[in-house]
N, C-alpha and C positions, 0 to 999 in steps of 0.2 A: 843526467842520461843513464840509463841502463848499459850494462857492458855489451849486451847482444845488439843493441842498436848502435853502437859504435862500431862493430864488427859488422859493415854490410856485406862485404863481398869475400868472405874467408876461401882461402885458396888450400883446397885438401890434395895433398900429393899422393898419386895412385903410386901403389907398391911396383916396383920394377919386377918383370917377367922374368924369370929364371929358365932358361932351356935346359931341361933334363936330357943327358945323355945316356940314360938307363934304357936299354931297349923295353919296347911294350911287350907285357905277356910273361915277364920273368918272375913275377912276383903273383900270390893270391893270398887274399884276406880270408881266412876260415870265417864261413857265416854262423858258425856256432860258437868257437871260443874267442874270435877276433885275431887269431895268432896269424902273422905274416909267414907266409910258406912259399918255397921255391916251388914253382911250378912243375919242374923236370922231377924233382923229389916227391911230390905229391902223386905224378902220374906213376912212378916207380913203385909207389904204394897204393896201389890200385884205386887212385883216387879217393884215398881214405885218410883224413886228417892224422897225423901220427900222433897228437898232443891229445886231443878229445874223441878221436875214433868216429868223427862224423862222416857219413858215408855220402858222398856227392853223386848226384844222379849222372849217370853215364850214358852214353848213346848204344843205340841196339848193338852195332857192330863192335865196341868196345866190350859190352857185356859178354858177345858170344866170344870174344878172343880169349875172355878170363875163364869162361867155362868150359871150352872145348879144346880140342888137341889142335894144334897149329895146323893151319890150312886144311882141315878137315871140313870146314863148312860149305855147304854148295846150297846156293840160295834157289829158290822156287818162286815164281809168279812176280818177279820184281817189278814187271812192267804194269802190274794192276794200280789204276788211279781212280779215285771217285770222279762222279759226274754231278750235276747239280739238278737232282730229280725233281727239287720242291720250288726250283728259281728263287732260293733263298738269298736275301738280301737285308743287312743291318748297317752298319755303318759303311760297310763294302760288300761286293757281290761276294757269294761263295767262291766262284772259279779264282776271284782275285785273292782270296785268302788262300787258295790251295796253292796258287803260283808264288805267293810270298813263302809258303811253309817249304814248297820244294825247292826254292832258291836258296833259303838258309840254312836247310838241312842235307840237301843233295838225296833225300828220299821221296819216292812217289807218295807215300802214305806213312802212318805212324807205327806199323808193325813189319817186321822182317821175319820171312819163316824160309825153312828148309830143312837139311839133315846134317848131322855132323856125328862125331865120335867123342867120345869122353873116355879116356885110358882106352882106347881101341874098341868101344863099344858102341855100337851104332844108336844114334837117338834121332826122333824128329823133334823139332824146335819152332816155336813162336815166340817172338822178343818184342816187346813194344817199347816205342821210343818217345819220351816225354817231350821231346824238343818240338814234335809236329803236333802243332794245335792242342799241346796240353797232354799228347798220347789219348785223345779222345777217340771213342770207338764208333766208327763209321762203318758202313758196307765192306769196304776194301780189308778193314781189320777182323771182321766178323768172317768174313771168307778166308783171310790166310790163317786164323787160328783152327778154324773148321777144317782148313787144307791140312794143316800139321797134324791133327789128330786123325783125319782121314789116312795120311801117309802111314802115320804109325799103325793104324789098323790094317792096312793092306800089307806093310812090310813086317807086321807083329813085332815091332820095336817099340820102346818106352816114350812117351812124349811128355816135353818139358814146355811148359807155358811161362813166361817172365811177365808180369802185369806192372805197367808203370801208367796210371790213368787217371784223368780228372773225371772219367765216366763217358756218357752217351755224347755223341756229337750233335749239338741242337741244330745245326743246318740240315741234317738229313733226318730229322724229326722221328716218325713212328718207324721209319726204315732202320735207324739207328737201334732203338730200342728190340728190333726183331731180331737182332744178333744174339741178344741174350739167349732166346728160345733155340737158335740155330746151333750156338757154339756147345749150350747143354745138351742139345740132342746129338751131337758127336761125341760129347763128353760120355754120355750115357751108352752109346755103342761101344766104345773102349771099354766101359766096365764089364758089359756084358760078355764081353771076349776075352776079359781076364787080362787086359794090355794095361800097365802101368800107367799112371799119369801124375806128373809130379808138379806141384805148382808154385813158383815161386813169388812172392808178393814183395815190391820194392816200393820206394816211397814217391809218389804216392800211389795206393791202389784204392779207388773210391768209385763211388756211383753203381752204374750197370757192371762195370766189369767185377766189383766185390760182389755184387749180387747174384752173378751168375758162374760163369768158368774158373774165375779166380778162388773161390773157395770150394770147388768141387774136387781137389785132388786126392789122390791116395795119401799122400804126404803133401801136406801145407806148409811150406817153410818162408822164412822171412830174412832180410837184413836187418841189422839193429836200427831200432828207433823209427822204422818206416811208419807214415800214417796210413792206418788200414782201417775203412769202414765204408758204409753206404753214404751217409750225410755227414756234413762237416761238424764238428763240435760245436762252432757257434750256433748253426741251425738246429742242434739237437736241444742246446740250452734256451734258446727261444720258445722251442716248442713245449718243453716240459717245464720250464721255469725254474730249472734248478742248475746249481754250480756242479760241473762234472768232477770226477776224482780225477788227481793229478796222474798225468801220462796216459790219460784216456785217450783210445784208440791208436796208442803206438804198439808197436808189435811187442814189447816187453808185458803190457798190460795183458794183451790180447792171449798171450802164451800162458800165462798166470791163471787165465779164465777158460782155458782149453779151447780156444778159438784156432790157434795155429799149433803145430807139433814141434817147430824147432827154428831158432834163430841162429844164422850162420853168418860168421863174418866173411867178408868178399873174399879175402885172402885164401880161405878155406873153402871156397864153394865148389871148385871143381872135385877137389878131392872128397868132399861130403855127397856131391852128386853120385859119382863114381860108385861112392858106398851103396848108395839107395838103388842104383841101377844094376848092381850085383847082386844085392839083397831080392829084389824082385826077380830078376832072372834065375834064381834058385828054383823057383815055385812055378 
């Protein structure tokens, strides 16, 4: 008789559960290099890994705090919220998706806009937040970006738009795609009036945003290693049936090919933006 037949009901001891006394949230594993980091130290370093320099995605308000003078930001049109113009429903209804995103982020939509100062210099701002439905561009986002540009036009102050988006919001269909033309028209009015427009592209900046206002800056700047492009690398490889170069669609590759003007580390962002604003204000 084989050994397996002799052992009819083997008893397998389950490992004892050891309760951890370590508070949740004290440590975070870097998604790039795998290093275990203290959460508070990571936040002190502008949410950038001190070892591999990986720039984590941050909320719109955290980014505004890094870019602008303390307590200078005044938000505008924070109450705007999308409706359900197409009665869209996939696995769940669009209103339910909006409620879920609002509850998890505390935002009414994926873009925050208003005015602030950078080293005492007034600017109009629109900052996207990837946490809200992947930073997708719907009617409200298009309205807020155009609004920031219109404020810049009326007050004759520089405009800064921070892009962080997966592209158009499919739940709003053609109305979402129309925001590309709307924001581009507002940007064109700034150009005709000679008002500076600075575009900051963060990880990721893709789809309709990359195809419209994100790439129309007088200065196009980016954070290190940000994914920037219209379609994703996998889609492009499947379309052209070729292997893409290493680092394709990352900010360093795009800078080498003249697609963006400058790559700026997050800790230097306010200083660099202040420099550009001063430079434009001389003319």
